[in-house]
N, C-alpha and C positions, 0 to 999 in steps of 0.2 A: 260637162267636166271641164274644170278650169285649168287645163294644161293641154298643149298641142302635141300629141304624139302621132297623129295619123300619118303625116307625110313621112316622118323618119321611120316609123314602124313598118309601114307598108313597103317602103323602098328596101329596107333591110330584109323583110320577109321574102319578097319576090326574088331577091338576089340569092337567097339561101334555099328556096323551095326546090330547085332542081337537085341540089345536093341531098336535101331531105328525102326526096322521092327515090333517089338512087340507093340510099341506105335505110329504106323503110323497115320498120320492125313492128310487130304487134305489141305495142306498149303505149301506155298513157302516163303522162306526168301531170299530177293534180296538185295545185296550190290551194291550201286550206289552213284554217286556224283551229281545227279540232284537235286539241292537244291535252285536254284533261283526261282522266282515266276512263270515264264513261264515253266521252267523245271518241277517244282512240279505239275503244272496243267497237263502236259503231262503224268507224272507218274500216276496221277489219272485216266487217260483213261484206262491204263492197269489194275490197281487195280479193277476198276468197271467191266471190261470185265471178269476177273477171278472170281470175286465174283458171277457173274451171273452163273458161272459153278460150284459154291459151293467150290471154292478154296480160302482160306484166304491168304491175302498178309501180310507178316511180313516185315516191312520196316527196312532197315539198311542204312540210308543215311549218307554219310561222306562228309562234306563240302570241297570244293576246286575245282574250275573249271577245273584245269588241270588233276585231278584225282590222284595226287601223294599221298595224304593222304589216299585215298581209296585203293591204291595199297599196302600201308604199312599195313593197317587193314586187307586186304585179306591175305597177307602172314602170318600174325599172326594167323588168323583163320584156315588156311590150315595146318600150322605147328602144331597146337594144336590138329589136327584131327577132327575139327569141322567146315568143310567148309559150306558156305551158299549154298542154292539150286542153285543159279545163281549169277553171278557177272558181272557188267558192265565192259567191257574191250575194249580197242582200238586194232587195228589190230595186231601190232607187239607184244603186250602183250599176245594176244591169241596164237600167234606162240610160245612164250617163255613158257607159261604154257603147251602147247601141247608137246613141247620137253621134259618136265619133266614127261610126261605120267600121268598127273593129271586131265585130262578133261574127261567127260562122252561122250558116243556115242549116237548121235541123228539120226543115219542113217535110222532107221526104220521109224521114223516120216517123215524125209525128202523124203524118197522114196515113202511113201504113199501119200504125198501131192505134190510131183513133184517140190520140191524146185530147183532142178538142172536147170529146164527149164525157171525159172523166175528171178533168181538172176544173176547179171552181173559177168563175169569171174573175174574181178578185186576184187570183194567182196568175191567170193568163194575162192580165193587164200588164204584168211585169215581164213575162216570158216571151210574149209575142209583140213584134213591132213591124208595122207596115205589112201585116199578114204573114210574117215569117217567124217561125219558132227559133229563137236565138239562145235560149237557156232552158235547162231542165230543172223543174222543181223537185227537190229531194224530200221535202217534208212540209208540214205546217206546224209551227210552234205557237204556243199561246203564252205571251209574257205576263198576263194578268192573273197569276196564281199566287196564293198564300200557302206556304208549306209549314206544317205544324208538327212538332214532336208530340205524338199521341200520349206517351207516358208522362211527359212534363205537364201536359194539360190535365190528364187524369189525376195525377198526384196532387195537383193544386186546385182541383175542382173547377176547372175552366172549360168553357165551350167556345168553339170557333166563332170569331166575330164576323158579323154580317154588315156592319156599318163602321165608319171611321170612329164614331163615338164609342162603340163597343170595342174596337181595336185599342183605343187609348185606355179604356178601363182595364182591359186584359193586360196590356203592357205595363200599366202602373202596378198591378198586382204582382206580376213577375219581377219587376224591378225591386219592389219592396221586399221580396224574398231572396234577393241576391242573384237572380237569374237574368241573364241578358235577354231582354224582350225580343230584339230583332237582330239577327245576324245580317251583316251588310259589309260590302267591300266598297271603300271610298274611291271609286273610279267614275268618271263622268257618265259613262253609259249605264252604270249601275244606279247612280243617283237619279238619272232620268227615267230608268225603268220604274222607280218608285213614283216619280213625278207623273208619268203616264197613268199609273194606277190611281193616283190622287185626283188628277184632272177628271178622269172618267168616273171615279167613285163619288166625287162631290158634285160634279156638274151634270153627269149623265151623258148618254151617247150623243145627243144633239149638241151639247156644249163642246164635247170633244171634237166633233166634226167642225164646228165653227172656229174654235180656238186653235186646234192643232192641224187639222187638214186644210182649212180655208184661211187660217191666220187672220180671222176677222178682228179688227181693232176693238170693236165694242166688246167682244167676248174677252179679248186679251186684257182689257183695262177694267173689266167688270168686278163687282163685289165678289162674284164667285171665284175669280182668279186670286183675289186677295185671300179668300178662305183656303184656297189650295196652298198658298205659301205659308199661311198660318199652320196648316196641318203638317207641311214639310218641316217646319220649325219644331213641332212637337215630336215628330219622328226622329229628328236629330238627337233628341234627348233619350231615345230608346236604344241607341247603338252603343257598343263598347268604345272605350277611348282608343283602341288600337285598330280601328277600322280602315284608316287611310291606306290606300294602295293595295288592299287585300283582294286577291283574285276571288271570283264568284264561287268557285268550287270549294275554296277554303271556308267561305262563309256557310256554304251548304253543309260542310263537314261539322260545323259547330252545332247545327240543328240535329244532325244524325247522332252526334255524341251526347246530346242533351245539354250542351253548354249554353245553348240559346233556345228560346221557345219557338221562334218563327223566322221565316225568310220570305220576302217578296221577290220572286224570281220566276223566270220562264220555266217551262216544263223540261228544258234540258237538265234541270236539277234532278229530274227523275232518273237520268242515266247514272248519276252518282249514287242515288238511293239503291238502285238495282245492283250496282257494282258492290255496294256495301252489304249485300245480302239482306236488305230490309225490304219490306213490302209496301209499295205505294198504296195509299188509301187505308192502310192498317197501322203500320208502325209510324209512318209519316203521312199525316192527313193532307189532302189536297182540297182546298176550297178556293173559290174565286176571290180575288182581292176585294176588300170591303167596298160595297156599293156598286160592284161591276157585274153582278149576276145578270144574265140576259144579253150581255155584250161580249164580243170576242175580238180582243186585240190580236193581231197576228203578225208574225214574220216568217218568211220562208227562206231557207237556204237553197240557192240555185247553183248549178254548175253551168257557168257560161262557157261556151265553146269558142275557141279562137282559131283562125286559119293556121294550119300546121303543115300544109303541103299535102299533095295528093297521096303520097305514100303512107300517110298516117290517118287518113280519113276513115278507113275501115275500122281501125281500133277506136277512134273517136265515136263513131256511130255505135259500136258495141257498148261503149261506156254509157252513151245516152239511152240506149235501149235497156240496158241493165238497170239503170237508175229508175226508169219508169215502169219496170215490170212489177206486177202485183206481188209476186213472191218477195222481191227485194224490198219493196215499199213496206211490206209487213215485217220482214225480218229486221231491217235497218231501224225502223221507227220504234220497234219494241225495245231495242237497245238504247237508242238515242234519247228516248223520252218524249218524242214528238208524235204526231199522227200522220198518216199517209197524205201525200199531196193529191192522190186520186180518191174519188168518192166511192169507188166500187170495191174497196177492200173490206173484207168482213171484220167486224169488231170482236168476234168471238174469242180470239186468242190474246186480246189486249187486256191490260190491267184496268181496275175500276176507274182510275184517274183518266186514262186515255179514253175509255168508253164514255165518260162524262164529257170529255173534250170533243169527241166526235159527234155526240148528240147535240152539244151546245153549238157546234159549228153549223149544223144544219138549221137550227133555230135562228141563229144570228144571220145566216144567209137569207133566210126567208123574211126576216124582219128588218133587214138593212142595217144591222148593228155589227157586222163583221168589218172591222176597220184596221188599217195599217198602223203599226206601232211606230211612234216617233223615235223612241230610244233605239229601236232595232231596224232602222233604215227602210221603213215602208210608209213614211208620211211626208217627209220633206227632203229636198236635195241636200247634199252633204254640207254645203255652206250654211244653210239655215239651221240644219240639225246641230252643227257644231256651235253656232251662235247661241242656241238655246241651251245646249250642254254647259257652256261657259257660265251663263247666268244661274242656272239651277245649281251647279256645283259651287259657285261663289256664294250663293245664298246659304247653301247647306253647310258650308264651312266657315261661316262668319256670323256676325250679329246683324247683318243687313235686314232691314225691316221688310215686311211684306209689300208695303207701298213702294219702297225703293226697288224691290225685286221686279214688281210689275212694270215700273217705268223703265228699268234696265232691259227687261225682256222685249218690250216694244221697240226700244232704240236699237237693240242688237239685231232684231229681225229686219227692221227697216234697212240697216246698214248692210245686211247680208243678201238682200233681194237682188 
């Protein structure tokens, strides 16, 4: 983490901890960026669960689907010595806060409840540092989904594409009929969500590992990466002219209303589908992004716990325990659109899309194709992620050639290392 908050934050924290203990209350303040309709409904599940235990939820929502505004707000709170009880973080951000020594230890709760036995190793790699549980995984999201309006496809005699060539053919047919092929919001994290899908779909899992997880220069400068940017240029031609700055849930709404045929977006889109009283897998089809079947890109929302003073530790522990309980994991993830972060939750009550995701996760774990998403904070540190964001978005919004994009990508990554 490229800012020094530790000394200031800890000094301010310890000076206030006695006061905090004296005025302790059963409450938790949680900083998060779940502000869309479906996300807010999911947060309500956790609020209700804690209230039943006598713990008051103090909400600190910070709008912005990618979480950048929330990250800025969190830094300000910690630097001032007034951290929230917990904050929503993505995987690499958990790592960075841990390296600063600013996260609390939940190992006692984890040991008592057996978290080690039920959380996938790829998720534990972000939650556990030096043998200590410092964050609680709330869910497992899969970003490499393609959402399809079933009626639009049926009315136009189309079938879900399995390859990028098929995607292009379908998109051309939709465009010819005056239907927006792809709903998209022009924000860097959304552009890079598509980039993730194209890298994996064209190059395959081994290429994704080399290019994105290992930043191998041969992979980054390869003919395959040129083809990735060629496909990104074609996709740019399938979005409507008003895409710039659009929030992801508004793009999802375009698919739900039949204004657009498809959206490349993570399964948090399913929360919007459910909220609109539509049925995932029936009204809105869910298929893996073209060429990515057999692989599982993931991102997980964690609640990282901060030192809050002895008087509030009990409530913090209740929050952690509640988040990891099988009943909460089931109820929350059914509303959020994700799947549980624990592997022992029954699939029976989940919709068809979630059941496919849960089955695909097990397959990917076994085959070594469960991989962290670059766009969603589980592949590279923030500096490198942002550098790639910049190149992907610049290319998507200009006439930059694929060759120039590849050269810019390598230069940006080298500068950010």
